[in-house]
N, C-alpha and C positions, 0 to 999 in steps of 0.2 A: 550317443543316441539322444539322451535327455538334453544335452547341451544344444544340439541342433534344433530340437523341438522348442526349447526355451528361446533361442534366437528367432525362430519363425514367429512365435507368439509375440515377442517384443516388437518385431518389425511390423506385424499386423496392427498392434495397438498404436504404435507411432504413426502408421499410415492413416489410421482411423482418426486420431486426434489432431493431425497436422492441419487440416482445413480450419478447425475450430481455433487452434492456436494462432494461425495467421489472421483470422478474423478478429480475435481479441487484440492482437498487436495493432491492427489497423484502427480499431475502435479507441484504444488508449491514445494512439498518436493523434487522432482527430480531436479527442477531448482536450488533450494538452495544447493543441494548436488553437482551438476555438475559445478556450478560457484564458484570457490574459492574466498574467501574474499580478498586475495592478489591482485586479478585482478582489484579491485576497484581503487587502486592507479594508475593504467595505464589509467583509464578513467578520473580521476580528475587530471588535470595538472596545476591547479592554475589560470585558465582563468575566465573571467567574466561570462561565460556560465556554470560554474561548478554547481551552484545551480539548474539550469534548467535541466542539465544532471542528477543530483542527484534525482530530483523529477521524471523525466521520468523513471530512473532505479528503483526507489522505487515503482513507480506505477506498474511496470511489475513484480518485484521480489515478493512483498507481504510478509507479515510476521505478527508476533504477538508482542505486546508491551513488553513482558517479555524478549525476547532475544535482544531487541533493546539496552539495556544497554551494553551488551557484544559487539555487532557490532559497536555501536557508539564509545566505548572506543578504539576498534581496528582501526577504521577509523581515529580518532583523533591522535592516536599514529603514524599512517602512514603519518601524516602531512596534512591531508585533513582539510579544514577550517570548523569552527563551522557552518557557514552559509550553506555550502554544506551538511554537516552531518545532520543538522536540517531539511533541505528541503527533503533530502533522507528519513529520518526516519518518518517524518510527512506523506509524500506520501506513504511510505511503509505500514503504519498502516491504512491510511484512503482511499486510492485509490486502486481499485482492477481490473486491466485489465484482469487478469486470471479468476477472479470470475464474470466478466461482463456477460457471457452467463447465468449463474444461476440467477444473479440479474435481468436481463431482463426478464427471465421466471417468476420469482416470483413477481417482482414489476412493470414490464412494461418497455418498451424501453425508453420512454421519461424520466421517473423518473430516471432510472439507468444512462443514459447518462448525464443528468443534475447534478446528485449527484456526479458522478465521475469527471466531468469537474470542478465543483465548489470546490471539495475537492483538486484537483490538483492545482488550482489557489490559494486556501487558504493555501496550504502547502508552497508555495513560500512566501506568505505574512507572515505567522507565522514564517518562518525562518528569514526573514528580521526583523520583530518586536522583535524576541527573541534576535538576535545579537545586535540590537539597544538598547534594554532594558538592556542588560548586559553591554553595553558600548564598544563593540568591533568593531563597524562599524563607 
């Protein structure tokens, strides 16, 4: 009895969230298509703030881990530091500004905001630890 009720509630929640999820996926695809990857070189000029700019940009752009190998290779070839690329990619995969409305609806405002803020801060920490671990900083 409880199992059937749980299945019904889950199906209802998925049905409610589905249009928003599709809209967010379309928005992410449009953003990734309209912003050329060559523009990133203009954003990152070798300053101390590049990792923070990278994490902010990664938080907004959003993406999946599979394409991160291609993007990171291109960014590194353009002369962008490993620290900045790591911060960008970590935030790109873990922080979701565009997905935030759906996450708030599904998981609650407080949880979604805390999760995204902690993922943003941790993306910077992971970037620094990665570069320190490799011995480049």
